C-alpha positions as CSV (number, residue, x, y, z in Angstrom):
1,M,166.2,-12.9,157.6
2,S,163.9,-9.9,157.2
3,R,162.3,-10.3,153.8
4,E,159.2,-12.1,153.0
5,L,158.1,-13.9,149.8
6,W,154.4,-14.4,149.3
7,L,153.1,-16.9,146.8
8,L,149.6,-16.7,145.4
9,R,148.3,-19.3,143.1
10,H,145.7,-17.9,140.6
11,G,142.0,-18.5,141.2
12,K,140.1,-21.3,139.6
13,S,140.1,-20.9,135.8
14,D,137.6,-22.1,133.2
15,R,139.1,-25.2,131.6
16,D,136.0,-25.8,129.4
17,L,136.6,-22.9,127.1
18,A,138.2,-23.6,123.7
19,V,141.1,-21.3,124.2
20,D,144.9,-21.7,124.7
21,D,146.0,-22.4,128.2
22,F,147.6,-18.9,128.4
23,D,144.2,-17.3,127.6
24,R,142.0,-19.2,130.2
25,P,140.0,-16.7,132.3
26,L,139.0,-17.0,135.9
27,K,135.7,-18.7,136.6
28,K,133.2,-16.8,138.7
29,R,134.0,-18.9,141.8
30,G,137.7,-18.3,141.1
31,K,137.2,-14.5,141.2
32,L,135.2,-14.8,144.4
33,A,138.0,-16.9,146.1
34,V,140.6,-14.4,145.1
35,Q,138.4,-11.5,146.4
36,R,138.2,-13.4,149.7
37,I,142.0,-13.7,149.8
38,A,142.4,-10.1,148.9
39,S,140.0,-8.9,151.6
40,W,141.8,-11.1,154.1
41,L,145.2,-9.7,153.1
42,L,143.9,-6.2,153.6
43,K,142.4,-7.1,157.0
44,E,145.7,-8.6,158.1
45,K,147.6,-5.6,156.7
46,L,149.6,-7.8,154.4
47,I,150.5,-5.3,151.7
48,P,153.3,-6.1,149.4
49,D,156.1,-3.7,148.3
50,C,156.3,-5.5,145.0
51,L,153.7,-7.4,143.0
52,L,154.9,-9.8,140.3
53,S,152.5,-11.7,138.1
54,S,152.5,-14.2,135.3
55,P,151.0,-12.6,132.2
56,A,148.6,-15.5,131.7
57,I,145.1,-14.2,131.8
58,R,144.0,-16.2,134.9
59,A,147.1,-15.1,136.9
60,F,147.1,-11.5,135.8
61,S,143.3,-11.3,136.6
62,T,144.1,-12.6,140.0
63,A,146.8,-10.0,140.5
64,K,144.4,-7.3,139.4
65,V,141.8,-8.3,141.9
66,V,144.4,-8.2,144.7
67,H,145.9,-4.9,143.5
68,K,142.4,-3.3,143.4
69,A,141.8,-4.3,147.0
70,F,145.0,-2.6,148.1
71,A,144.1,0.6,146.2
72,L,147.7,1.8,146.2
73,K,148.8,3.9,143.2
74,S,152.4,3.3,144.1
75,L,152.1,-0.4,143.8
76,V,152.2,-1.6,140.2
77,I,151.7,-5.1,138.8
78,M,154.9,-6.2,137.1
79,Q,154.2,-9.0,134.6
80,D,157.0,-11.4,133.8
81,K,156.7,-14.1,131.1
82,R,159.2,-16.2,133.0
83,I,156.6,-16.9,135.7
84,Y,154.5,-18.8,133.1
85,Q,155.4,-22.5,132.5
86,E,159.2,-22.1,132.7
87,G,159.8,-24.1,135.9
88,F,160.7,-23.1,139.4
89,E,164.4,-22.4,138.5
90,R,163.2,-19.5,136.3
91,L,161.1,-18.3,139.2
92,K,164.3,-18.1,141.3
93,T,165.8,-16.0,138.5
94,V,162.9,-13.6,138.6
95,L,163.2,-13.4,142.4
96,A,167.0,-12.8,142.2
97,E,166.2,-9.6,140.3
98,C,164.0,-8.2,143.1
99,S,165.6,-5.1,144.6
100,L,166.8,-5.5,148.2
101,D,164.5,-2.7,149.3
102,K,161.5,-4.8,148.4
103,K,160.8,-6.5,151.8
104,R,157.5,-8.1,151.0
105,V,157.2,-9.5,147.5
106,L,154.0,-11.1,146.2
107,L,154.4,-13.5,143.3
108,V,151.2,-14.6,141.5
109,G,151.6,-17.7,139.4
110,H,150.8,-21.3,138.6
111,N,151.4,-24.9,139.7
112,P,153.5,-26.9,139.5
113,E,156.1,-24.1,139.6
114,L,154.8,-22.5,142.8
115,E,154.6,-25.8,144.7
116,D,158.0,-26.8,143.4
117,L,159.5,-23.5,144.5
118,L,157.8,-23.8,147.9
119,I,159.2,-27.3,148.4
120,H,162.7,-26.2,147.3
121,L,162.7,-23.1,149.6
122,V,161.2,-24.7,152.7
123,G,161.9,-28.4,152.3
124,D,159.3,-31.2,151.9
125,S,159.5,-32.2,155.6
126,N,158.6,-28.7,156.8
127,L,155.3,-28.6,154.8
128,P,151.9,-29.9,155.8
129,G,151.1,-33.3,154.3
130,S,148.6,-32.9,151.5
131,D,148.2,-34.3,148.0
132,K,147.4,-30.8,146.9
133,L,149.6,-28.4,148.7
134,L,148.6,-25.2,146.8
135,P,145.1,-25.4,145.4
136,T,143.8,-22.4,143.5
137,A,143.7,-19.1,145.4
138,A,146.1,-20.5,148.1
139,F,148.4,-17.9,149.7
140,V,151.8,-18.7,151.2
141,R,154.0,-16.5,153.5
142,L,157.7,-17.3,153.6
143,L,160.4,-15.7,155.7
144,M,163.4,-15.4,153.4
145,P,167.1,-14.6,153.6
146,D,167.9,-11.0,152.6
147,D,169.9,-12.0,149.6
148,W,167.8,-13.7,146.9
149,T,170.6,-14.1,144.3
150,H,171.2,-17.7,145.4
151,L,168.1,-19.3,146.9
152,D,169.5,-22.6,148.2
153,A,167.2,-25.5,149.2
154,G,165.8,-25.0,152.6
155,C,166.8,-21.4,152.9
156,A,163.3,-20.2,153.9
157,S,160.9,-20.7,156.8
158,L,157.2,-21.3,156.3
159,L,155.1,-18.7,158.2
160,S,151.7,-19.7,156.9
161,I,149.5,-21.2,154.2
162,T,146.1,-19.7,153.8
163,Y,143.3,-21.2,151.7
164,A,140.4,-19.2,150.3
165,K,138.2,-22.1,151.3
166,S,139.2,-21.8,155.0
167,L,138.4,-18.0,154.9
168,L,134.9,-18.9,153.7
169,K,134.4,-21.0,156.8
170,E,135.6,-18.0,158.9
171,G,132.8,-16.0,157.3
172,L,135.0,-13.7,155.1
173,E,133.0,-13.0,151.9
């Protein structure tokens, strides 16, 4: 296993606006949390080879904040509508299409799909006990098998889960 999959749940969105779910923007605090995660990723030298995002406004805005922090012209955000509200099996289909040369793939998306994918890949017993495993702006690192065409249950190892809130406590603004 030499490939990593990184999951990033979008930042906190504004549920009070009278817009379709797809069009909900990030709240100010959501943007700040994503900026904290992005700064931390840069500090830790966690730069993806591939950046996939849901096209929903809050997810794509999250991806753009992270992308801007990396400042790499060679890294493009690839939007895929299958990442939005189509279930974790569709996420597996998206991942199966990732080229083998992409060793670090960042997937920006939504719950419940990201949590369901995480539980499938790692197994429920290998995850920290929490009623909310992936709150907004949570980042997950998984060590994955090289071949993503068939991602069986329990095929990945959890490397870490990082919460934007915990970075605030560490003084990362």
